[in-house]
C-alpha positions in Angstrom: 68.4 105.3 54.5 70.0 108.8 54.9 69.9 108.6 58.7 71.9 105.3 58.6 74.5 107.0 56.4 74.7 110.0 58.7 74.9 107.7 61.8 77.7 105.6 60.2 79.7 108.8 59.3 79.2 110.1 62.8 80.4 106.8 64.3 83.5 106.8 62.0 84.3 110.4 63.1 83.9 109.4 66.8 86.2 106.4 66.3 88.8 108.5 64.5 88.9 111.0 67.3 88.5 108.5 70.1 91.2 109.4 72.5 94.8 108.4 72.0 95.8 107.3 68.5 98.7 104.9 68.3 100.4 103.0 65.5 97.7 100.3 65.6 94.8 102.8 65.3 92.4 104.8 67.5 91.7 103.9 71.1 88.3 103.9 72.8 88.7 104.2 76.6 85.8 102.5 78.3 85.2 102.5 82.1 82.5 100.5 83.9 81.8 102.0 87.3 80.5 100.0 90.3 77.2 101.8 89.9 76.8 100.3 86.4 77.4 103.6 84.6 79.5 103.2 81.4 81.9 105.9 80.4 83.4 106.2 76.9 86.3 108.6 76.8 85.0 110.1 80.0 81.4 110.6 78.8 78.4 108.6 80.0 76.8 106.3 77.5 74.5 103.3 77.2 76.1 100.0 76.2 73.7 99.3 73.3 74.8 102.5 71.7 78.4 101.3 71.6 77.9 98.5 69.1 78.1 100.6 65.9 81.1 102.5 67.4 82.9 99.2 68.1 82.2 98.0 64.6 83.8 101.2 63.2 86.7 101.0 65.6 87.4 97.4 64.5 87.3 98.5 60.9 89.9 101.2 61.6 92.2 98.7 63.4 91.6 100.4 66.8 91.4 99.0 70.2 89.5 99.3 73.5 91.2 100.2 76.7 88.9 98.8 79.4 88.8 99.7 83.1 86.3 98.3 85.6 85.9 100.0 89.0 85.9 97.8 92.1 87.3 94.4 93.0 84.2 92.3 92.4 84.5 89.2 90.3 81.2 89.9 88.6 81.3 93.0 86.3 77.5 93.6 86.5 75.0 93.6 83.7 76.6 96.6 81.9 80.1 94.9 82.0 78.7 91.6 80.8 76.9 93.1 77.9 80.0 95.2 77.0 82.2 92.1 77.1 79.7 90.3 74.9 80.0 93.0 72.3 83.8 93.0 72.4 83.8 89.3 71.9 81.1 89.4 69.2 83.0 92.0 67.1 86.5 90.7 68.1 87.7 94.1 69.1 91.3 94.2 70.4 91.0 95.0 74.1 93.6 95.9 76.8 92.7 95.9 80.5 93.8 98.8 82.6 94.4 98.7 86.4 94.0 102.4 86.7 91.0 104.7 86.1 93.1 107.2 84.2 94.6 104.5 81.9 98.1 105.7 82.8 99.4 102.1 82.8 98.3 101.5 79.2 99.6 105.0 78.2 103.0 104.1 79.7 103.0 100.8 77.8 102.3 102.5 74.5 105.0 105.1 75.2 107.5 102.4 76.0 106.6 100.4 72.9 106.9 103.5 70.7 110.3 104.4 72.1 111.5 100.8 71.7 110.5 100.8 68.1 112.6 103.8 67.2 
């Protein structure tokens, strides 16, 4: 039981520090490369390991910023599995057109400035 508590605490810390924090909560930046590699905040991971992190992110009111490399209609097995998890846990998700997520950062900056 102790490992589960430690794992849950670790996931909560990761979600809290997951990239850009905005008014709605923390942001997890996920990129799916054409090779099938999945990056979370720039670091390689395996999709099944994301599920507890997505649960914690949802609980914190956070969102996923998603970028998929390439112009193919099919996102590959990793992308399909990831989308399944996002749907399963109903995590708020924004799609980025840019690998550096600058389009979403600009959106957040504009929304923040408009709210002043």
